[in-house]
C-alpha positions as CSV (number, residue, x, y, z in Angstrom):
1,M,0.0,0.0,0.0
2,A,1.5,3.3,-1.1
3,E,2.5,5.6,1.7
4,T,1.1,9.1,1.7
5,I,3.5,11.9,2.0
6,N,2.4,15.0,3.8
7,D,3.8,18.1,2.1
8,T,2.2,20.5,4.5
9,P,5.1,22.6,6.0
10,A,5.6,22.3,9.7
11,P,4.6,25.4,11.6
12,A,7.4,27.8,12.1
13,V,8.8,27.9,15.6
14,A,8.3,31.3,17.1
15,A,11.5,33.2,17.8
16,D,12.4,33.7,21.4
17,E,11.0,37.1,22.4
18,P,13.3,39.2,24.5
19,V,12.4,39.1,28.1
20,K,11.7,42.5,29.5
21,D,13.7,43.6,32.5
22,R,11.5,43.6,35.5
23,N,14.2,44.3,38.0
24,L,12.7,46.6,40.6
25,F,16.0,48.4,41.3
26,T,16.5,49.1,37.5
27,D,12.9,50.4,37.3
28,L,13.5,52.7,40.3
29,L,16.7,54.0,38.7
30,K,14.9,54.7,35.4
31,K,11.9,56.3,37.2
32,N,13.8,58.4,39.8
33,A,17.0,59.3,37.9
34,I,19.1,61.8,39.7
35,K,20.0,64.7,37.4
36,E,21.9,67.9,37.8
37,D,19.8,70.9,38.5
38,E,21.5,74.3,38.7
39,T,18.5,76.1,40.1
40,L,18.5,74.1,43.3
41,L,21.6,75.9,44.5
42,N,20.1,79.4,44.3
43,P,18.3,79.2,47.6
44,Y,21.5,78.0,49.3
45,Y,23.4,80.9,47.8
46,E,20.8,83.4,49.1
47,T,21.0,81.8,52.6
48,A,24.8,82.0,52.6
49,R,24.6,85.6,51.5
50,D,22.1,86.4,54.2
51,L,24.3,84.8,56.8
52,T,27.6,86.4,55.8
53,L,26.0,89.8,55.4
54,W,24.4,89.5,58.9
55,R,21.0,90.4,57.6
56,K,19.6,88.4,60.6
57,P,22.2,89.1,63.3
58,V,20.8,86.5,65.7
59,I,20.9,83.6,63.2
60,S,24.3,84.7,61.8
61,G,25.8,85.0,65.2
62,G,24.5,81.6,66.2
63,V,25.9,80.0,63.1
64,F,29.2,81.7,63.5
65,A,29.5,80.8,67.2
66,G,28.4,77.3,66.6
67,S,30.9,76.8,63.8
68,V,33.7,78.2,66.0
69,V,32.7,76.0,68.9
70,G,32.5,73.0,66.6
71,V,36.0,73.6,65.2
72,L,37.5,74.1,68.7
73,V,35.8,70.9,69.9
74,A,37.2,69.0,67.0
75,R,40.6,70.5,67.6
76,Y,41.0,69.8,71.3
77,Y,38.6,66.9,71.8
78,S,39.0,65.0,68.5
79,G,39.9,61.8,70.4
80,D,36.9,62.1,72.7
81,L,34.1,62.8,70.2
82,L,32.6,59.4,70.7
83,R,32.6,59.8,74.5
84,I,31.0,63.3,74.1
85,F,28.3,62.0,71.8
86,L,27.5,59.1,74.1
87,G,27.3,61.5,77.1
88,L,25.0,63.9,75.3
89,A,22.7,61.0,74.2
90,F,22.7,59.7,77.8
91,G,21.7,63.1,79.1
92,A,18.9,63.5,76.5
93,V,17.4,60.1,77.3
94,L,17.7,60.7,81.1
95,L,16.0,64.1,80.9
96,N,13.1,62.7,78.8
97,L,12.8,59.7,81.2
98,A,12.7,62.0,84.2
99,Y,10.1,64.2,82.5
100,A,7.9,61.2,81.6
101,L,8.1,59.9,85.2
102,V,7.3,63.3,86.7
103,S,4.3,63.6,84.3
104,K,2.9,60.3,85.4
105,V,3.4,61.1,89.1
106,V,1.7,64.4,88.7
107,A,-1.1,62.8,86.7
108,K,-1.8,60.3,89.5
109,A,-1.6,63.0,92.2
110,M,-4.0,65.2,90.4
111,G,-6.2,62.4,89.2
112,T,-6.1,63.5,85.5
113,A,-5.0,61.6,82.4
114,A,-2.2,63.8,81.2
115,P,-1.6,67.1,83.1
116,L,1.7,67.7,81.3
117,P,2.2,67.7,77.6
118,S,4.2,65.0,75.9
119,A,7.9,65.2,76.3
120,S,8.6,65.1,72.6
121,R,6.1,67.9,71.9
122,A,7.4,70.0,74.9
123,L,11.1,69.8,74.1
124,L,10.9,69.4,70.3
125,P,7.5,70.7,69.2
126,K,8.5,70.8,65.5
127,A,10.7,67.8,65.3
128,R,10.4,65.4,62.4
129,V,12.0,62.0,63.0
130,E,11.5,60.7,59.5
131,I,13.1,61.1,56.1
132,T,10.9,61.2,53.1
133,E,11.7,60.0,49.6
134,D,11.4,63.6,48.3
135,Q,14.0,64.8,50.8
136,V,16.4,62.0,49.8
137,R,16.0,62.8,46.2
138,H,16.5,66.5,46.8
139,V,19.7,66.0,48.8
140,S,21.0,63.6,46.2
141,T,20.3,66.1,43.4
142,V,22.0,68.9,45.3
143,A,25.0,66.6,46.0
144,V,25.3,65.6,42.3
145,T,25.0,69.2,41.2
146,V,27.7,70.4,43.6
147,A,30.0,67.5,42.7
148,N,29.6,68.1,39.0
149,R,30.1,71.9,39.3
150,G,33.2,71.3,41.5
151,L,34.6,68.8,39.0
152,K,34.0,71.1,36.0
153,T,35.7,74.0,37.9
154,A,38.7,71.9,38.9
155,A,39.1,70.6,35.3
156,A,38.8,74.1,33.9
157,L,41.5,75.4,36.3
158,V,43.9,72.4,35.8
159,L,43.5,72.4,32.0
160,V,43.9,76.3,31.9
161,E,40.8,77.1,30.0
162,D,41.1,80.6,31.3
163,I,44.6,81.9,31.9
164,A,43.6,84.6,34.4
165,Q,41.5,82.3,36.5
166,S,44.1,79.6,36.5
167,A,46.8,82.2,37.5
168,L,44.6,83.4,40.4
169,A,44.0,79.8,41.5
170,L,47.7,79.1,41.4
171,I,48.4,82.1,43.6
172,A,45.7,81.1,46.0
173,L,46.9,77.5,46.2
174,Y,50.5,78.6,46.8
175,F,49.3,81.0,49.5
176,A,47.2,78.3,51.2
177,W,50.1,75.8,50.8
178,T,52.5,78.2,52.5
179,M,50.1,78.9,55.4
180,A,49.4,75.2,55.8
181,T,53.1,74.7,56.3
182,Y,53.1,76.9,59.4
183,L,49.5,76.7,60.7
184,S,47.3,73.7,61.6
185,T,44.2,72.8,59.7
186,S,41.9,73.9,62.5
187,T,43.6,77.3,62.6
188,L,43.1,77.7,58.9
189,V,39.4,76.8,59.2
190,L,39.0,79.4,62.0
191,I,40.7,82.0,59.9
192,A,38.4,81.1,56.9
193,L,35.3,81.4,59.2
194,V,36.3,84.8,60.5
195,L,37.0,86.1,56.9
196,A,33.8,84.6,55.6
197,F,31.7,86.4,58.3
198,A,33.8,89.6,58.3
199,V,34.9,90.5,54.8
200,P,31.5,90.4,53.0
201,V,29.7,92.7,55.6
202,A,32.7,95.0,55.7
203,Y,32.7,95.3,51.9
204,D,28.9,95.8,51.8
205,R,29.1,98.7,54.3
206,N,32.1,100.4,52.6
207,R,31.3,99.5,49.0
208,E,31.8,102.9,47.5
209,L,35.2,103.5,49.3
210,V,36.4,100.0,48.4
211,D,35.3,100.3,44.8
212,T,37.0,103.7,44.5
213,Q,40.3,102.4,46.0
214,R,40.1,99.3,43.8
215,A,39.7,101.4,40.7
216,I,42.7,103.6,41.7
217,L,44.8,100.5,42.3
218,A,43.7,99.0,39.0
219,E,44.6,102.2,37.1
220,V,48.0,102.3,38.8
221,A,48.6,98.6,38.0
222,N,47.7,99.2,34.4
223,Q,50.1,102.1,34.2
224,K,52.9,100.1,35.7
225,L,52.1,97.2,33.4
226,G,52.1,99.6,30.4
227,L,55.5,100.9,31.5
228,V,56.8,97.4,31.8
229,L,55.5,96.4,28.4
230,E,57.0,99.6,26.8
231,Q,60.4,98.8,28.4
232,T,60.1,95.3,27.2
233,R,59.4,96.4,23.6
234,S,62.3,98.9,23.8
235,I,64.7,96.2,25.0
236,R,63.5,93.8,22.3
237,A,63.9,96.4,19.7
238,T,67.5,97.2,20.9
239,I,68.3,93.5,20.9
240,N,66.9,93.0,17.4
241,A,68.9,96.0,16.2
242,K,72.1,94.7,17.7
243,V,71.4,91.3,16.2
244,E,70.8,92.8,12.8
245,S,73.9,94.9,12.9
246,A,76.0,91.9,14.0
247,T,74.5,89.9,11.2
248,G,75.3,92.6,8.7
249,A,78.8,93.0,9.9
250,S,79.4,89.2,9.7
251,A,78.0,89.2,6.2
252,A,80.3,92.1,5.2
253,V,83.3,90.4,6.7
254,A,82.4,87.2,4.9
255,T,82.1,89.2,1.6
256,E,85.4,90.9,2.0
257,S,87.1,87.6,2.9
258,S,85.6,86.0,-0.3
259,S,86.8,89.0,-2.4
260,E,90.3,88.8,-1.0
261,S,90.4,85.0,-1.5
262,S,89.2,85.5,-5.2
263,T,91.9,88.2,-5.7
264,T,94.6,86.0,-4.2
265,T,93.5,83.1,-6.4
266,T,93.6,85.2,-9.5
267,T,97.0,86.6,-8.7
268,T,98.4,83.2,-8.0
269,T,97.0,81.9,-11.3
270,T,98.4,84.9,-13.2
271,T,101.8,84.4,-11.7
272,T,101.8,80.7,-12.5
273,S,100.9,81.4,-16.1
274,T,103.7,84.0,-16.5
275,T,106.2,81.6,-15.0
276,E,105.2,78.8,-17.3
277,A,105.4,81.2,-20.3
278,V,108.9,82.4,-19.4
279,A,110.1,78.8,-19.0
280,A,108.8,77.9,-22.4
281,K,110.7,80.7,-24.1
282,E,113.9,79.8,-22.4
283,E,113.6,76.3,-23.7
């Protein structure tokens, strides 16, 4: 019995479809990508300007005093920071515990539920003991922006994209390097703090006088620079003239030597010819 051959083509095997990435961490990165945002730093600039110009003396004084105390503590008690932190934490817990116990004793004595407010609301009425996702994203964006700006500035100074800025940075680095040779880091930080809280407000209060003096100094510097450039051009012109005169004298000497050599050669040739002619006649 004849066999029947089935010519019907077999169904094509479907190609493997790419499996979509369903990694939660990757999705979060794609959804909440941290990008640089220059506008985020503007409020911080304004806050720093308000602090250094002492527009709110109480806040500026508190920040300055706290910064100085922090630097001094880090300088003289750097080896005891853990002990100090643990002591402060112990004191905070002890005070809150005493407050809570006193509150309960008073409540029982007076026969009320809660005669005293909660310890957390009494000591820290506006405290927030939680970190939200928006706060983390904001801090991360600010950190990325500051880091990128710092890297761009450092690269521009190192690669000398602007000669004037790189020269000023070089002078500042040399000055800081020299001071760091003789002063400790904490002393330099204290000096920087004093300058940061003193120079801006002094300049703001004496802006006209400082700008006038700066303009005068800039004009004097430009005059001195002009004199130096003029003297440099004069010296260069004198050197070029001397070089050209020396080159011309050397060329003249070389020409005279060549002429004398040619004359001597001609005289020698003539004398030789005459001698040969006389010898031929005598023969």
